N, C-alpha and C positions, 0 to 999 in steps of 0.2 A: 504493500499499500505505499503511494506516494505522498507525501505531506506537502502540504500547497498553503502558504502563508500568506494573509490579507493585511492590510494595512487599514483596513475601516472594518466599522461595526457588523456590516454583513457585504455580501457580494451577490448580484444578480446571476443566476444560474448561466445564461447566455454568456454574460461576461467573465465568469469562471472558467468555462471550456477553453476561452482565448488565452486567459492568464495561466492556464496549466497547460497550455500547448496542444491541446487536443484538437481544437479547429486553426484555420487561420484566419477566419472572417465571420462576422455577426450571421452573415446569412446561413454559411455552412451549420454554425449553430443552431440556428433556428430549424433548420430542417432535421437535424438530428433529432432534438427534442420534441418536434412534432411526429417524427415516424416512429417514437416510443423506442429509441435507442440508449434511454438515459435514465438511471434511477438515482432516488435521494433516498437514503437512508432505508435502502432495501425495496422502498416503492416506486414504481414508475410515474415519471413525471413529465407531462406534457406543456408545463407553463415554463416559457423561455425566463419569464421576470420574476421566477420564485427566487426568495432572500436565502441565501447560505449563508448561516452563523458557523463560527468556530465550532467544532465538534461533529459537525455534519460530515456524511460521507458522500460521496457518487461514484457510479460506476457507469463507465462506457466504454464499449468496444472492448469489453474483456478487462479492461484496466481499472484500478480501484483508488480514488484519493480522498485525503482527507481534510477538510477545512481547517487552517489552525488560525 
């Protein structure tokens, strides 16, 4: 599991995917989320604006990330 440190109280899911180098663009992140390729805390997430806080886990393309 890769740890990804944020510098604010929260980060939106689409921004997180770019920050963690999963995607190179917001459009790509949008489609990944809409297509059900992303889970947050073990649950499928289809809202790209979902706020992530330290301690949340994100899984996409077989990779797991934890927000710090």
